[in-house]
N, C-alpha and C positions, 0 to 999 in steps of 0.2 A: 172312225168307229173302233178300229183295232186299238188305237191309243187309249180311248175311253175305257174299253173293257179291260185292257191291260192295266190301266190305272186302278181299276177295281180290284184286280188280283193282287197288285202290290199293296193296296190298302188292307186287304185281308191279311196278308203276311205280317204287316206292321202291327195291326191291331191284335192279332193272335199273340205276337211276341211282346206286346206292351206290358210292362210290369203292373200297371193299374187294372188290367183285366185278370180276374182270378183264374187260376189254372184248374177250372172246373168245367165239366162238359157243357152245362147250360150256358155259362158265360162265354166259353170259346165259340159255341155255335152262334151266340148273339153277335160276337165280334166278326165272324165270317159273314153273317147277313148284313151287318153295317158296312163292311168293306165292299161287298157287292152293290149295296145301295149307293155308295159313293161313286162307283163306276157308272151305274145307270144315270145318276145325277149329272155326272160329267158329260155323258153322251147327250143328254137333253140340253144342257147349257151350251156346250161348245158347238153342237150342230146348228143351234139357232143363231149363234154369233158369227160362225166362221164359214158356213156353207149355205147353199141355196135350197137345201133339203132339211129343214128343221125337224128334229125327231122329238117334239114336245111330249109325245106319248110315253117316252122313256121315264118321265117323272112318276108315272103310276107304279111300275115295278120298283122304282127307287123308294117310293113312299111305303109300299107294301113290305119290302125287305127291311127298310130302316125301322119301321114300327115294330116288326117282329123281333128284330135284333135288339132294340132298346128295351122291349119288355123282358127279354131273356137276361140282358145285362143288369137291369134294375131289380127284377123280381126273382131271377134265377129259376131253380127247379120248381118253384111254386106255381108257375104258369105253364110248365111243361105239359101237364096232362091235358089242359084245354087246347093249347096250340097244336099238340100232336094230332088232334081230331080235326082242327080247322084248316091247317095249312095245306094238306095234300089236295083237298077239293078246291080251295081258293087258288092254288097254283095252277091247277088244270083249267079253271075258268080264265085266269090271267093269261095262260099260254094261248088259248084260242083268241082272246082279245089282242094279244101282241102280234099274232100272225096277221090278223086283219089290218091292224094299224101299220105294220111293216109293209104289207102289199100296197097300201094306199100312199105311204109317205116316203118310202125308200126305193129308189129306182136303180141303184148301183148294184154291181155284182156282189158287194159285201153282204147283201141281204141273203143270198143263197149260200155263200161260202163261209160266212162268219156268224151272222145273226141266227140263221135257222139251226145250225148245230148247237148254239147256246140254248135256243128254245127247246131243241130236242133233249138236251141234258136236263133241263127243267122238267120236262114231261116225264122222263125216266125217274127223276128224283121224286116227283109227286106220286107216281104209281108205286115206287118202292116204299115211300113213306106211308102210303095208305095200307099197303100190305103189312108193314111192320106194326102199325098201330092196331089193326084188326087182329093180327096174330098175337100181339102182346096182351090184348084184352081177352082173347079167347083161350090162351094158353092156361093150363092148370099145372103149374110146376109141382113135382112130387113133394110131399111134406117131408122135411128133413128133421130127424130126431136130434136131440141135443139142445144146446142153449146158446144165446147170444150174450157176450160178456164185454162190458166197457173196459178198454185198456188204456184210456186216456185220450178222449176226443173222438174215438171211433170204436166200434164194436167188432169183435171177432167171434166166429162160430166155433164151438167146441162140443165134441161128443165123445164120451167115455163109456166103455163096456167092460165086462169081466171083473174079476176080483183077484187080488194078490199083489205082492210086491216082488221086484220093482215094477213101477209103471212104465210101460212102453209108449213112447210118443212117436207117431209116424209123421214124417215130413216129405211130401211129394216134391217132384222136380219142377222144372221150368213150365209155367203156365198151367200146372196141374192143381187139383183140389182134393179135398178129403175123400170124395167119392171114388177117386182113382185108387184108393186103398181098399176097394170093395172085396177083393179076394183075401187080402192079407190080414186085416183087422179081425175078422171073425175067427180065423185060425189061432191067432195069438190070444184072443179073449178067452179061449178054452182053458188056458193055463195061467194067465196073468191079466192084470188091468191094462187096457190099451186105450189110448186117446188119439183121435184125429181132429184136425182143425183146418180152417181155411185162412190163408193169408189174405190181406186186404184186396178187395175188388173182385173176389170170386166166391162161388158157392154162397154160403150164408153170411159172409163178412162184408162190412162196409168198405166202400172205395175211399181212397185217400189221394191227396194231390201232392204228397211229398215223395222224394226218392226213397225207394225201399231197397237198401242194400242189406248185406248179411247182418251187420250190427244192429240195424233197426229191426230187422225180422227177429233176431235173437232176443232183443229187448222186449218186443211185443209178446213173443211166446212166453218169456219169463213172467211177465205181468199177467198174461192169460192164465197160466198154470197156478199162480198164486191166488188170483181173484176167483178162479174156478174151483179152489180148494182141492187141487190135485196134488197129493203128497208125493214127495220124492222118496228115494232116489229114482232117477230116470234112466231108462235105456232109450237112447235116441237112434231112430232109424231114418236115414236120409237117402233118397234116390236122386241121382243126377245132380242138378243144382241144389237140391235139398241137402246133399252131403256137405256143401259149403256152409249151409246154415247151421247144421248140427255141429260142425267143427267149430264155428264161431261161437255157438252157445257154450260148448265145452271150454273154450278159451276164456269166456267171460264169467261163467258160473261153474268152475271145475268141481266144487264140492257137491253139486247137485247131480252130476252125471256119473253113473256107476258103470255104464257100458255103452257101446255104440255098434251100429251096423251101417256100413257105407255101401250102398247098393249102386254099383257102376257109376260112382260119383264123378262129377267134373273135377279135374285135378286142380288143387289150389296152387296159387303162385308160390314159388320157392323163395320166400322172403319172410323175415320177422318184422318188417317195417309196416305193420298194419296201418291203414289210412284212417281208421276210426269211423264212427257213424257219421253219415251225411247230415249236414245242418238242415233241418226242416224249414228254416226261414230264408235260406239263400235262394237266389233266382235260379230256376231249374228249367232251362230251355228244352231238354229232352222230354221232361214231363209234359210240357205244353204240346210238343209234337205228338206225343202219345195220346194226349187228350183229343187233339185235332183228329187223329186217326180213328179214335173211338167213336167219333160222331157218325161214322159210316153205319153204325147200328141203327140210326134214325131212318136210314134208307133201306133197311132190310138186308144189307150186304152180308152181315155176319151169319145170317140164316142160310146163305148160299153154300158156305163151306162147312158149316156145322154137321150136316148129314154125312159128309165124307169121312168123319172120324170113325175109327174102327169100333164096332159094337162087340167088344170082347169082355166087358165087365159083367158082373151080375146084373139082372134087369133093373133093380131099384137104383143101383149105383150108376148104371148107364143112363137112365132117365135123368138123374140129378146132374150128371156131367153134361149131357146135351142141353139141359135148360140153362146152364151157365155159359156154354160156348157161344150162345147167340147174343149175349149181352155186351154192351159197349164197355162196361167196367172191366170185364174179363179181358177184352182186347187191350185196353189201356194198361192193365196190370202186367200183362204178358210183355208188352213193348218195354215198359219201365224196368221190369225184372231183367230183361235181356240187356238193356242199356247199363244196368248196374253190375254186369257180369265181372268186369275187371276189378272193380272195387271189392266186390264180394269175394273174389278169388284171392285178393291180397289179404283181406281180413281173415279168411280161413287159413291162409298160409302162416299166420302168426302162431297157430297151434301145432306143436311138433312133438309133444311128449305126453303120452297117456299112461305112463307108468306101467303097472301090472294089471290094469283094468281090462276086462274082456273086450275084444275088438274083432269083429268079423268084417272082412272086405270082400265083396262079391264083384266079379268081373263077367260081363256078358261074353259068352264064347263065340258069338257071331257079331262081327262089325267092330271089334276092338283092335286098334292098331298097337304097335309095339310101344309107342310112347305112353299110351294110356295104361297099358299093362304095367310098365315100369313105374308109372306114377302110383298105381294101386299097390305095388310091392312096397314102395316107400311109405305109403299110408299105413300098411300093415306093420311096418317096422316101428311105428310109434309106441306100440305096446309089447311087453314081453309075454303077454298072454293073448296072442292074436291068431287068426286063421285067414288065409287068403284062398278063396275058392273061385275057380273059373267054371262057370255053369255052361257046359257044352250044349250047343244048339239053341241057346236062349239069346235073343237080341236085347238091346238096351231097354226098350219099352216093354218087352214081354216079361221081364223080371217083375213088373208091376201089374200089367194088364192081362196076361195070359194065365188061365186057370192052372195049368200044369207048371209052367216055368216060375210063376210067382211063389210056388211052394218053397223054392230055395230061399226066397226073402223071408217068408214066414219062419222057416226053420232056423235061419240065421238069428232072428230075434229070440226065438225060443231057446236056442243054444246059449246065447248070452245071458238070458234070464237064469237058466239052470247053472251056468258057471258062477254067477253072482251068488245064488242061493246056497250052493254047495261048496263054494271056494275051490273049484276044480279047474284044470286047464281045458282050453277049447280043443276039440278034435278038428283036424284039417278037413 
């Protein structure tokens, strides 16, 4: 029995990694089900041929999982809505039937130590799946203002407020979304036009199956601003990983960037040998692993950690962020973004000279080590009109999510806007 179930697990890994299986959540889930179906089929066949305790009943879970897997592989997300309502109840019925059959036909210790734990996991999956399906159907996500704009094969969410030039574009950090700028955007909008947007897979933006490194993110943002009729020049504000993305944007489109604010940004790699944008057509194993991990959303697992996130944003923004945290696409985009960290740092490291354009670099006064501070000093040296400010008492995340400490980020953007308008030097 152990060999048969282990065979199923190996089949899962092989099918998920297979190039002919699209790196999409529905297809990967289908591959997982087909792999487990193979394991149950192996148990039914080998136990009948090689033992005196044939487990023919194992053909039933094999057929159930195989059918569901094939439907997902062939029809993709179009059958998701129906299957999400059917499979939890069907699995619970199947679990009861499997327990009865195992008690009748399997008399070895493997029933208690191996089969029952597997059946127990199926039960937990069914309950979690039912919880997720009902919760998703009854959730009423807050309406997000703004618009969805096609940038070439997928759409991104964009929302702009305020008036005046230059336009400030806010870029949140790792795993974050436009709503995480809930304190900052309204303050900046009082004095200038400000735009927030969501990278692929989070907030109001479509998910993608390609690697999203800094070059691709910068390219998407450029297309978004052009098609969204957002005029330049731009002041780019990047927090954490977002700093890598705005640096890469400035390297690729230098004439469009009039100023920058780097908010406790991740240090770029000290190199001028940028790797270039990732090829969207190449085989991408990390993306498949991220997609496999995102299937946990089908079992309601993402809802378990979402409430643990700090509720420090304005109410509307907090509701929007919470609604995104429970989705599988958000989890996948987070994993993929982390996997691209090295490539993004190299690409950002290609930008080393900002001339005399205004540049504010903010460093969190709490939790910043000497290496990070030194890296921020080097970033500030890219411009002859720069200011490096250490915000005492503020942590990395509080520069975005805390009402009081985020004021330093808002002020940094406003200072850069004023320096551009009046051609004046920045104050430290």
